[in-house]
Wavefront OBJ file of the C-alpha trace (Angstrom):
o trace
v 17.138 1.201 -16.005
v 16.982 -1.442 -13.295
v 15.996 -4.942 -14.285
v 15.627 -6.214 -10.787
v 16.236 -5.682 -7.071
v 16.849 -8.185 -4.377
v 15.454 -7.446 -1.005
v 16.719 -9.090 2.177
v 14.695 -10.217 5.276
v 15.346 -11.795 8.517
v 12.587 -14.313 8.521
v 12.014 -14.987 4.846
v 14.275 -15.902 1.998
v 15.717 -13.031 -0.198
v 13.121 -11.750 -2.510
v 14.128 -11.032 -6.237
v 11.802 -8.541 -7.883
v 11.614 -7.383 -11.430
v 11.364 -3.773 -11.588
v 10.101 -2.962 -15.085
v 6.371 -1.871 -15.024
v 4.507 -1.142 -11.792
v 5.534 -2.569 -8.281
v 3.446 -1.383 -5.305
v 4.660 -1.903 -1.693
v 2.000 -2.431 1.001
v 1.871 -3.120 4.596
v 1.379 -1.693 7.963
v 3.321 1.391 9.337
v 6.930 0.815 9.895
v 7.131 -2.247 7.738
v 9.797 -0.896 5.429
v 7.726 0.495 2.534
v 9.438 3.972 2.452
v 12.737 2.479 3.309
v 12.814 0.357 0.275
v 12.229 3.353 -2.007
v 15.131 5.288 -0.155
v 17.570 2.659 -0.582
v 16.823 2.080 -4.307
v 17.508 5.803 -4.724
v 20.556 5.341 -2.797
v 21.718 2.685 -5.318
v 21.528 5.238 -7.977
v 23.487 7.853 -6.074
v 26.413 6.192 -3.975
v 29.419 4.613 -5.623
v 30.594 1.978 -4.641
v 27.510 0.236 -3.716
v 26.518 1.511 -0.287
v 26.896 -0.652 2.825
v 24.685 -0.849 5.832
v 21.536 -0.938 3.768
v 18.667 -2.495 5.816
v 16.615 -3.966 2.980
v 18.312 -3.720 -0.378
v 20.745 -6.429 -0.789
v 21.509 -6.015 -4.487
v 20.152 -4.926 -7.897
v 20.718 -5.795 -11.605
v 20.439 -3.387 -14.461
v 19.177 -3.635 -18.024
v 22.295 -2.947 -20.025
v 21.465 -0.862 -23.181
v 23.176 -1.340 -26.748
v 25.661 1.182 -27.761
v 23.202 2.485 -30.175
v 20.693 3.083 -27.442
v 23.307 4.830 -25.377
v 24.273 7.225 -28.225
v 20.512 8.005 -28.806
v 20.141 8.700 -24.960
v 23.125 11.024 -25.091
v 21.452 13.222 -27.490
v 18.759 14.329 -24.903
v 21.682 15.929 -23.048
v 22.960 18.085 -25.727
v 21.259 21.145 -24.530
v 23.463 20.926 -21.464
v 26.842 20.957 -23.079
v 28.684 24.273 -22.563
v 30.993 25.736 -25.072
v 34.612 24.980 -24.545
v 34.016 21.585 -22.760
v 36.905 19.031 -23.530
v 35.928 16.835 -26.483
v 35.975 13.574 -24.464
v 33.718 14.994 -21.580
v 29.998 15.049 -21.293
v 27.701 17.091 -19.009
v 24.715 14.840 -17.795
v 21.928 16.063 -15.515
v 18.255 16.392 -14.738
v 15.953 18.962 -13.171
v 15.509 18.712 -9.503
v 11.732 18.749 -8.789
v 12.210 21.062 -5.915
v 14.179 23.687 -8.086
v 17.465 24.020 -9.888
v 19.293 21.536 -12.188
v 21.558 18.811 -11.037
v 24.639 18.042 -13.321
v 27.760 16.038 -13.524
v 30.614 15.764 -15.922
v 31.722 12.271 -17.114
v 34.418 10.802 -19.437
v 32.615 9.779 -22.731
v 35.107 6.985 -23.640
v 34.710 5.503 -19.980
v 30.986 5.786 -20.445
v 30.998 3.942 -23.751
v 33.588 1.378 -22.572
v 31.524 0.343 -19.541
v 28.424 0.155 -21.580
v 30.101 -2.039 -24.097
v 31.743 -4.361 -21.584
v 28.800 -4.339 -19.035
v 31.226 -4.781 -16.231
v 30.380 -2.132 -13.618
v 26.750 -1.905 -12.915
v 27.326 0.493 -9.813
v 29.147 2.988 -11.924
v 26.658 2.861 -14.677
v 23.803 3.288 -12.277
v 25.376 6.229 -10.347
v 26.934 8.127 -13.354
v 24.331 7.568 -16.077
v 20.958 6.105 -14.915
v 20.668 8.393 -11.964
v 19.457 11.149 -14.133
v 16.416 9.225 -15.126
v 15.439 8.664 -11.396
v 12.870 10.606 -9.518
v 11.765 9.961 -5.835
v 8.845 12.014 -4.366
v 7.810 11.923 -0.735
v 5.271 13.449 1.414
v 7.515 16.042 2.824
v 8.407 17.764 -0.336
v 4.866 17.367 -1.882
v 3.851 20.965 -1.505
v 7.182 22.496 -2.683
v 6.616 20.906 -5.999
v 4.101 23.646 -6.814
v 6.131 26.654 -5.550
v 6.625 29.557 -7.812
v 10.001 29.206 -9.742
v 12.429 31.523 -11.499
v 12.003 31.679 -15.295
v 15.757 31.912 -16.010
v 17.159 32.051 -19.508
v 14.543 30.747 -21.872
v 17.083 30.542 -24.608
v 18.964 27.723 -22.656
v 18.200 24.428 -21.002
v 15.380 24.936 -18.450
v 16.596 25.007 -14.798
v 13.397 23.924 -13.055
v 10.117 22.101 -13.663
v 7.992 24.993 -14.603
v 10.520 26.618 -16.865
v 10.660 22.866 -18.584
v 6.915 22.937 -18.793
v 6.737 26.541 -20.266
v 9.260 25.416 -22.955
v 7.969 21.969 -23.624
v 4.378 22.203 -25.144
v 3.876 18.496 -25.160
v 4.647 17.937 -21.532
v 2.679 20.967 -20.589
v -0.401 19.641 -22.615
v -0.173 16.286 -20.959
v -0.092 17.879 -17.425
v -3.186 19.878 -18.397
v -5.025 16.822 -19.566
v -4.333 15.015 -16.356
v -5.341 17.896 -14.126
v -8.345 18.632 -16.241
v -9.405 14.932 -15.770
v -8.858 15.240 -12.041
v -10.461 18.590 -11.204
v -11.999 19.994 -14.287
v -9.521 22.921 -14.352
v -7.021 24.016 -16.802
v -3.382 23.845 -15.741
v -1.238 26.869 -17.023
v 2.113 28.324 -16.465
v 1.719 31.984 -15.732
v 4.710 34.257 -17.018
v 3.192 37.561 -16.276
v 5.446 38.056 -12.977
v 8.344 38.735 -15.179
v 11.359 36.636 -14.147
v 9.095 34.213 -12.104
v 6.838 31.390 -13.349
v 3.507 30.437 -11.271
v 1.065 27.690 -11.613
v -2.438 28.800 -12.175
v -5.768 26.880 -12.611
v -8.726 27.968 -14.500
v -12.105 26.871 -15.499
v -11.759 28.821 -18.699
v -9.738 27.497 -21.550
v -6.339 29.410 -21.876
v -6.044 31.883 -24.814
v -4.733 30.500 -28.126
v -1.407 32.269 -27.439
v -1.079 31.375 -23.760
v 2.549 32.516 -23.457
v 1.764 35.864 -24.791
v 1.970 38.862 -22.373
v -0.718 40.811 -24.436
v -3.930 42.260 -22.593
v -6.004 39.107 -23.255
v -3.277 36.936 -21.760
v -2.906 39.193 -18.772
v -6.659 39.258 -18.180
v -6.843 35.452 -18.315
v -4.116 34.956 -15.773
v -5.546 37.627 -13.481
v -8.861 35.697 -13.303
v -7.173 32.304 -12.881
v -6.463 30.800 -9.404
v -2.976 30.823 -8.115
v -2.367 27.230 -7.139
v -1.175 28.200 -3.553
v -4.918 29.357 -3.077
v -6.160 25.855 -3.972
v -6.831 22.949 -1.595
v -4.191 20.623 -0.406
v -5.270 17.786 -2.515
v -5.086 19.882 -5.681
v -1.578 21.134 -4.814
v -0.535 17.538 -4.092
v -1.887 15.905 -7.066
v -0.757 18.695 -9.381
v 2.710 18.686 -7.882
v 3.276 15.039 -8.457
v 2.191 15.100 -12.236
v 4.243 18.211 -12.896
v 7.310 16.633 -11.272
v 6.948 13.320 -13.302
v 6.581 15.348 -16.608
v 9.607 17.469 -15.939
v 11.952 14.917 -17.519
v 12.046 11.625 -19.122
v 12.188 9.581 -15.950
v 12.611 5.879 -16.427
v 12.328 5.116 -12.686
v 9.763 6.884 -10.610
v 9.726 6.211 -6.850
v 6.657 7.711 -4.955
v 6.280 7.433 -1.239
v 2.540 7.632 -0.074
v 1.248 9.064 -3.295
v -2.251 9.215 -1.841
v -1.285 11.932 0.962
v -3.967 14.714 0.989
v -6.105 12.977 -1.758
v -9.520 11.871 -1.312
v -9.955 8.098 -2.386
v -11.223 8.520 -5.839
v -8.431 11.080 -6.640
v -5.748 8.666 -5.205
v -7.338 6.095 -7.796
v -6.985 8.577 -10.690
v -3.358 9.155 -9.668
v -2.459 5.511 -9.503
v -3.900 5.104 -13.033
v -2.119 8.038 -14.587
v 1.128 7.214 -12.965
v 0.845 3.681 -13.977
v -0.197 4.724 -17.476
v 2.954 7.034 -17.758
v 5.273 4.233 -16.518
v 3.913 1.799 -19.089
v 4.092 4.372 -22.086
v 7.762 5.121 -21.150
v 8.611 1.419 -20.803
v 10.015 2.445 -17.427
v 9.308 1.436 -13.847
v 7.008 2.846 -11.207
v 7.719 1.822 -7.695
v 5.228 3.140 -5.102
v 4.652 2.764 -1.265
v 1.110 3.224 -0.365
v -1.612 2.722 2.329
v -4.374 3.246 -0.281
v -6.376 0.442 -1.727
v -7.759 3.066 -4.182
v -4.176 3.890 -5.559
v -3.553 0.214 -5.814
v -6.786 -0.258 -7.794
v -5.793 2.692 -9.994
v -2.549 1.065 -10.936
v -4.405 -2.307 -11.689
v -6.541 -0.147 -14.028
v -3.546 0.990 -16.020
v -2.230 -2.564 -16.504
v -2.772 -6.016 -15.148
v 0.997 -6.324 -14.713
v 1.130 -4.916 -11.380
v 3.416 -6.571 -8.750
v 2.228 -6.117 -5.087
v 4.714 -6.698 -2.423
v 3.541 -6.952 1.192
v 6.173 -6.178 3.920
v 6.012 -6.803 7.573
v 8.312 -5.760 10.458
v 7.680 -6.742 13.959
v 9.746 -7.925 17.002
v 12.942 -7.303 15.170
v 12.066 -9.560 12.423
v 11.344 -8.579 8.790
v 9.271 -10.477 6.219
v 8.270 -9.838 2.523
v 6.301 -11.707 0.011
v 5.084 -10.887 -3.526
v 1.371 -11.264 -4.189
v 0.632 -13.507 -6.851
v -0.760 -11.394 -9.713
v -3.601 -13.974 -10.564
v -4.654 -14.097 -7.048
v -4.766 -10.253 -6.719
v -6.912 -10.170 -9.855
v -9.302 -12.686 -8.174
v -9.500 -10.646 -5.011
v -10.414 -7.611 -7.019
v -13.031 -9.399 -8.991
v -14.645 -11.326 -6.115
v -17.977 -9.643 -5.022
v -17.435 -11.024 -1.617
v -14.039 -9.749 -1.167
v -15.184 -6.385 -2.551
v -18.223 -5.944 -0.235
v -15.921 -6.926 2.893
v -13.286 -4.459 1.841
v -10.945 -7.435 2.289
v -8.257 -5.597 -0.032
v -7.768 -3.151 2.748
v -6.341 -5.891 4.852
v -3.088 -5.612 2.866
v -2.303 -2.344 4.743
v -2.764 -3.630 8.326
v -0.798 -5.674 10.635
v -3.635 -8.124 10.763
v -7.293 -8.662 9.961
v -10.178 -10.206 12.032
v -13.118 -11.662 10.014
v -16.310 -12.152 11.929
v -19.547 -13.761 10.822
v -21.815 -10.763 10.537
v -21.690 -6.945 10.793
v -23.028 -7.209 14.504
v -20.097 -9.210 15.324
v -17.667 -6.962 13.647
v -19.066 -3.833 15.359
v -18.850 -5.500 18.937
v -15.371 -7.013 18.620
v -13.940 -3.826 16.964
v -15.203 -1.825 19.856
v -13.603 -4.373 22.298
v -10.479 -3.910 20.602
v -10.650 -0.100 20.502
v -10.911 -0.094 24.236
v -7.903 -2.597 24.690
v -5.676 -0.437 22.189
v -6.676 2.674 24.187
v -4.946 1.278 27.255
v -1.951 -0.349 25.463
v 0.193 1.743 22.860
v 1.923 -1.377 21.400
v -0.950 -3.106 19.907
v -0.951 -3.730 16.185
v -3.229 -2.145 13.642
v -5.975 -4.631 13.119
v -8.859 -4.460 10.585
v -12.153 -6.026 11.474
v -14.360 -7.016 8.487
v -17.456 -9.189 8.403
v -18.326 -11.957 6.074
v -21.951 -12.818 5.003
v -21.981 -15.932 7.332
v -19.923 -18.360 9.261
v -18.990 -20.407 5.930
v -17.755 -17.355 3.974
v -15.276 -16.508 6.775
v -12.947 -19.051 5.263
v -13.378 -17.720 1.813
v -11.791 -14.517 2.980
v -9.058 -15.477 5.415
v -7.794 -17.982 2.899
v -6.704 -15.575 0.167
v -5.578 -12.876 2.758
v -3.220 -15.446 4.200
v -1.796 -16.419 0.979
v -0.925 -12.654 0.541
v 0.988 -12.849 3.860
v -1.885 -11.175 6.023
v -2.434 -12.566 9.372
v -6.223 -13.025 9.102
v -7.895 -14.370 12.059
v -11.445 -15.844 12.169
v -14.025 -15.601 14.839
v -16.776 -18.105 14.410
v -19.490 -19.145 16.803
v -19.388 -22.488 18.455
v -21.564 -24.273 15.703
v -18.505 -24.411 13.445
v -18.382 -27.949 14.698
v -21.448 -28.675 12.623
v -19.458 -27.990 9.390
v -18.461 -31.403 8.548
v -17.170 -33.120 5.346
v -15.768 -30.869 2.514
v -16.767 -27.636 4.401
v -14.635 -28.621 7.428
v -11.704 -29.508 5.278
v -12.120 -26.256 3.358
v -11.716 -24.572 6.782
v -8.575 -26.408 7.625
v -7.268 -25.704 4.067
v -7.905 -21.957 4.337
v -6.010 -21.963 7.757
v -3.107 -23.692 6.184
v -3.490 -26.728 8.569
v -1.140 -29.380 6.905
v -3.234 -31.730 4.720
v -1.964 -34.864 6.565
v -3.688 -33.631 9.714
v -7.153 -33.118 8.071
v -8.551 -36.817 8.600
v -7.545 -36.576 12.205
v -9.122 -33.264 12.859
v -12.167 -34.432 11.035
v -12.440 -37.456 13.279
v -12.272 -35.111 16.509
v -14.898 -32.805 15.011
v -17.291 -35.639 14.209
v -16.739 -36.978 18.014
v -17.460 -33.721 19.490
v -20.423 -32.865 17.393
v -21.794 -36.243 18.455
v -21.176 -35.262 22.332
v -23.063 -31.900 21.761
v -25.985 -33.895 20.022
v -26.151 -36.480 22.905
v -26.703 -33.546 25.364
v -29.977 -32.673 23.747
v -29.142 -29.043 24.107
v -28.393 -26.207 21.578
v -24.823 -25.560 21.732
v -25.198 -21.905 20.720
v -27.659 -20.658 23.246
v -27.417 -23.122 26.133
v -23.806 -22.445 27.184
v -21.480 -23.621 24.628
v -18.776 -25.927 25.889
v -20.016 -25.684 29.414
v -22.775 -28.190 28.191
v -20.221 -30.731 28.099
v -18.497 -32.371 31.052
v -15.450 -34.475 31.976
v -13.398 -35.770 28.955
v -15.991 -34.450 26.585
v -15.171 -30.944 27.710
v -11.589 -31.700 27.547
v -11.674 -32.950 24.001
v -13.709 -29.894 22.919
v -11.265 -27.550 24.275
v -8.286 -29.356 22.919
v -9.705 -29.054 19.367
v -10.538 -25.325 19.843
v -7.032 -24.674 21.206
v -5.645 -26.175 17.964
v -7.776 -24.133 15.849
v -6.671 -21.123 17.873
v -3.083 -21.962 17.081
v -4.107 -21.529 13.337
v -5.916 -18.345 13.885
v -9.471 -19.557 14.342
v -10.933 -18.320 17.597
v -14.174 -20.290 18.260
v -16.620 -18.467 20.695
v -16.766 -21.233 23.342
v -19.486 -19.642 25.284
v -21.734 -20.209 22.094
v -22.406 -16.956 20.255
v -21.869 -13.255 20.336
v -24.607 -12.529 22.719
v -23.041 -14.591 25.445
v -20.281 -12.157 26.022
v -20.546 -9.626 28.890
v -23.704 -11.186 30.406
v -23.120 -9.413 33.703
v -24.218 -6.281 32.012
v -27.685 -7.678 31.487
v -28.157 -6.550 27.876
v -31.275 -8.151 26.305
v -32.147 -8.944 22.719
v -30.585 -10.819 19.836
v -28.645 -9.901 16.713
v -28.782 -6.296 15.749
v -31.040 -5.310 18.804
v -28.369 -6.911 21.210
v -25.488 -5.170 19.347
v -27.053 -1.689 19.577
v -27.973 -2.041 23.105
v -24.718 -3.489 24.072
v -22.653 -0.608 22.481
v -24.920 1.941 24.113
v -24.475 0.060 27.482
v -20.524 0.132 26.923
v -20.807 3.879 26.938
v -18.931 6.553 24.855
v -17.318 8.868 27.389
v -14.319 7.408 29.249
v -14.933 10.023 31.903
v -18.319 8.652 32.652
v -18.441 6.303 35.650
v -20.612 3.863 33.667
v -18.232 3.635 31.026
v -17.135 0.044 30.590
v -13.281 -0.461 30.512
v -11.270 -3.600 29.845
v -11.043 -6.169 32.495
v -9.035 -9.681 32.642
v -10.751 -12.692 31.035
v -13.926 -12.886 29.197
v -14.228 -11.181 25.854
v -11.191 -8.973 26.833
v -9.015 -12.015 27.116
v -10.411 -13.604 24.126
v -9.489 -10.766 21.930
v -6.171 -10.552 23.565
v -5.475 -14.205 22.326
v -6.405 -13.014 18.768
v -3.970 -9.994 19.018
v -1.239 -12.317 20.424
v -1.559 -14.552 17.366
v -1.506 -11.675 14.987
v 1.663 -10.250 16.624
v 3.316 -13.622 16.830
v 5.881 -13.710 13.781
v 6.018 -17.589 14.562
v 2.281 -18.035 14.165
v 0.898 -21.007 12.631
v -1.456 -20.659 9.664
v 0.548 -18.217 7.652
v 3.351 -19.323 5.385
l 1 2 3 4 5 6 7 8 9 10 11 12 13 14 15 16 17 18 19 20 21 22 23 24 25 26 27 28 29 30 31 32 33 34 35 36 37 38 39 40 41 42 43 44 45 46 47 48 49 50 51 52 53 54 55 56 57 58 59 60 61 62 63 64 65 66 67 68 69 70 71 72 73 74 75 76 77 78 79 80 81 82 83 84 85 86 87 88 89 90 91 92 93 94 95 96 97 98 99 100 101 102 103 104 105 106 107 108 109 110 111 112 113 114 115 116 117 118 119 120 121 122 123 124 125 126 127 128 129 130 131 132 133 134 135 136 137 138 139 140 141 142 143 144 145 146 147 148 149 150 151 152 153 154 155 156 157 158 159 160 161 162 163 164 165 166 167 168 169 170 171 172 173 174 175 176 177 178 179 180 181 182 183 184 185 186 187 188 189 190 191 192 193 194 195 196 197 198 199 200 201 202 203 204 205 206 207 208 209 210 211 212 213 214 215 216 217 218 219 220 221 222 223 224 225 226 227 228 229 230 231 232 233 234 235 236 237 238 239 240 241 242 243 244 245 246 247 248 249 250 251 252 253 254 255 256 257 258 259 260 261 262 263 264 265 266 267 268 269 270 271 272 273 274 275 276 277 278 279 280 281 282 283 284 285 286 287 288 289 290 291 292 293 294 295 296 297 298 299 300 301 302 303 304 305 306 307 308 309 310 311 312 313 314 315 316 317 318 319 320 321 322 323 324 325 326 327 328 329 330 331 332 333 334 335 336 337 338 339 340 341 342 343 344 345 346 347 348 349 350 351 352 353 354 355 356 357 358 359 360 361 362 363 364 365 366 367 368 369 370 371 372 373 374 375 376 377 378 379 380 381 382 383 384 385 386 387 388 389 390 391 392 393 394 395 396 397 398 399 400 401 402 403 404 405 406 407 408 409 410 411 412 413 414 415 416 417 418 419 420 421 422 423 424 425 426 427 428 429 430 431 432 433 434 435 436 437 438 439 440 441 442 443 444 445 446 447 448 449 450 451 452 453 454 455 456 457 458 459 460 461 462 463 464 465 466 467 468 469 470 471 472 473 474 475 476 477 478 479 480 481 482 483 484 485 486 487 488 489 490 491 492 493 494 495 496 497 498 499 500 501 502 503 504 505 506 507 508 509 510 511 512 513 514 515 516 517 518 519 520 521 522 523 524 525 526 527 528 529 530 531 532 533 534 535 536 537 538 539 540 541 542 543 544 545 546 547 548 549 550
């Protein structure tokens, strides 16, 4: 199997990834997640090493000993036809969509290359390829099609023939399907010459491969899988495919497709466990935090790689496993659903759920008018101070996480202020200077005798004091902290005359904004104000040269 792959990016250094165990690729749409899996599969198929790949630069393999090679060759003994030249071998695998793929190789050449370890591309394409399985969303439902029984006295030619003949594999699939749906997986042989997957609440008869009256009655009452839900078909198709051979490398694109979240989590746990039991590799591309969590439940040794692609520039970073574990364990991060941020172009963190609801609605209306806006997740912290506790870890994972605090962030002095700057990745050498600026600006607000949040924000200040405050807030915006300069949430869209505070204001404002774009009272984006404010947040997220994310 592969020992590592090297990925290339236009804006980051090459990323060398070990491939044993579990590797999960995350990121927004069109970031390259599916492309990685396709190009890794190409590395096992095309000889010499394919040119023109977009993201896979190279790979290394784990060379086996000659004893391990000879042991592996025994698995292919059922494929050897009579009359084959003595120095030739037929190698192959079951194609999960039906049929068996084979190729004939020279045994002396194979052993020579294994002994000298001198041609990894030949080894990958002529030998390792038969232990590689890639599953994508388009082929998901084909995996549960009826399949021909073939000659049961020879090597099975498809997934269902294999499971019919291999009791241990069939029992493993049954256990996984039973755990997921409470149904028994069976391979129905009653349509002579054709195998069908059926599911039953009742346990199969002791002799489930019989064609006697008891077995026929059982299969008649069981449900043909094509009559089951999309989720049942998708889950069952994946587990039958991975159990149809001793695959050392499993590549799965969007395994969560058609699965509700808890089931995606179970699939992640099961696939991860299978990969670890086989000492192999699972490489998955996903948009599902639940699938990722399932993988983490299978083993703590999960590599998460976040990919980005925008404005013709690609980036990739491996999430530190220790940081990922802390993310999963943190009650604050769990309650805020911060882990979902790994799958978006960017995240905006607000002080409260009221702020989140309002700003998310503003962004929704902006995105309805512009198709090129990024995918943005709006989440809320518990208060202003805990915003930094969320954006800091997300930025370390490579997620552009912006903060929207009220203007009283200038009251956060001392260690709290330095923690803000650290979370935003402001260079440490600049902390003392910005601390002094904050102190001076807070003194200006205090001298005014007015409450900065409710009396007009920066408009309280005049002349050089106002200029100094705006300069500090401009610097914070460069690092992804967008201070509400008008004071607080309730100061936006004042022309609409919405009364109240906190939840009362938010509910009234959302109602005033309107829900029907065809209604004349529906509020559409305009220039400036909160529309321009959120526009600046989005521009920071979209900017590949943004400050505050390494």
